[in-house]
C-alpha positions in Angstrom: 51.7 -67.7 -16.2 53.5 -71.1 -16.4 50.9 -72.6 -14.1 48.1 -71.5 -16.5 50.0 -72.9 -19.5 50.6 -76.2 -17.7 47.0 -76.5 -16.5 45.6 -75.8 -20.0 48.0 -78.2 -21.6 47.1 -80.9 -19.0 43.4 -80.4 -19.5 43.8 -80.8 -23.3 45.9 -84.0 -22.8 43.3 -85.5 -20.5 40.5 -84.8 -23.0 42.6 -86.3 -25.8 43.2 -89.4 -23.6 39.4 -89.7 -23.0 38.8 -89.5 -26.8 41.4 -92.3 -27.3 39.7 -94.4 -24.6 36.4 -93.9 -26.4 37.9 -95.1 -29.7 39.3 -98.2 -28.0 35.9 -99.0 -26.4 34.2 -98.7 -29.8 36.3 -101.5 -31.1 35.0 -104.0 -28.4 31.4 -104.2 -29.7 30.7 -107.9 -29.9 26.9 -107.8 -30.1 25.8 -105.2 -32.7 22.3 -105.0 -31.1 23.6 -103.8 -27.8 26.1 -101.1 -26.8 29.6 -102.3 -26.4 29.8 -101.8 -22.7 26.8 -100.7 -20.8 28.4 -99.2 -17.8 27.9 -95.8 -16.1 31.5 -94.8 -16.7 31.1 -95.4 -20.4 28.0 -93.2 -20.4 29.9 -90.4 -18.7 32.7 -90.8 -21.2 30.3 -90.4 -24.1 28.7 -87.3 -22.5 32.1 -85.8 -22.1 33.4 -86.5 -25.7 30.1 -86.2 -27.7 30.2 -82.3 -27.8 33.4 -82.6 -29.9 32.6 -85.7 -31.9 28.9 -85.2 -32.8 29.5 -82.0 -34.9 32.5 -83.6 -36.6 30.4 -86.6 -37.5 27.9 -84.4 -39.1 30.6 -82.8 -41.3 32.7 -85.9 -42.0 30.9 -89.0 -43.3 32.4 -92.4 -42.4 34.8 -93.8 -45.0 33.4 -96.7 -46.8 30.3 -96.4 -44.7 31.9 -97.9 -41.6 35.2 -96.3 -40.7 34.6 -93.2 -38.5 37.6 -90.8 -38.7 36.0 -88.0 -36.6 38.1 -88.9 -33.5 41.3 -88.6 -35.5 40.2 -85.2 -36.8 39.1 -84.2 -33.3 42.6 -85.1 -31.9 44.3 -83.1 -34.6 42.1 -80.0 -34.0 42.5 -80.3 -30.2 46.3 -80.5 -30.6 46.3 -77.4 -32.8 44.1 -75.4 -30.4 46.3 -76.5 -27.4 49.4 -75.4 -29.1 47.9 -72.0 -30.1 46.5 -71.4 -26.6 49.7 -72.3 -24.9 51.9 -70.2 -27.2 49.5 -67.2 -26.8 49.6 -67.5 -23.1 53.4 -67.7 -23.1 53.7 -64.6 -25.2 51.6 -62.5 -22.7 
């Protein structure tokens, strides 16, 4: 059971790390008419993180029209779910 808990915890941590990388990449947009970095790895990163971020962006509007807090909310939700899952698995 410890292997399952460790694996689930690791997967959540990796996904949280990918969200963090996406946030950092959003800060590098120099030319507003083009994507920040037009690289296949960035497209893969967006495809991986969009299933969590897009629904949150529909629910949570940007603060002041420009500051998107959906990644922060996503990280908090992911951490709560990770803790719940790991504690549930440990109790089995």
